[in-house]
N, C-alpha and C positions, 0 to 999 in steps of 0.2 A: 423069446418074447416076439410078439408081432410088431412089424413096422406099420405105423399108422399115419395117414395123411389127415390133417385137421383143417377143414375148410371153414372160414369164418370171415365176417366183416370186421374191419379194423375197430369198429365201436365195441366189438365183443372180445377184444384182446384180453381183458381181465378174466373172462370165463375160460378162454383157451389156456391162459397161464395157470389157473387153478387146476384145470384138468391135467395138464402136463406135470405139474408139481405132484399131484396125487398119484399119477401113473408112475412117476419116477420113484417116489417114496415106497410104493407097494410093488414095484417091479412088474407092472401090468403090461405096458407097451413102450415102444420107442417112438418118439415123435420124428417122423421123416417126411420130406416133401416129394420124394421120387421113389419109384420101385417099392410101392407099399402093398400090403396085403389087406388092409382095412381102411375104410374112409369114415371119418366122423364129420358131421355137418352141424355146426353150432348156429342155431337160429334163435335169437332172443326177441322179445317183444319190440325193442327199438331197432332191430336189424332191418335195414332197407332190403326188401326182396328185390332181386334184380338179376340181370343177365350173368353177372360174375358168379354168383352162387350156383346158378344152373350150369354154367360152363365148367366150374371146378368139379362139380359132382359128376356130370356126364363124362368128363375127361378121365376120371378114375375108374369108370365102369367099363371102359373099352379094353 
């Protein structure tokens, strides 16, 4: 399974929790914050777009 970093705003925690629950149930990926192979970015309508999301994403692309 791939190790995945999930970037999200704290307002989007329920979406992240559902994604991780689904992934664990179907053995799709492992939720990890370091040394990852894949990055997911959760952006919902109420997500405040800001520097943090940009920083999280660019940091995983290096």
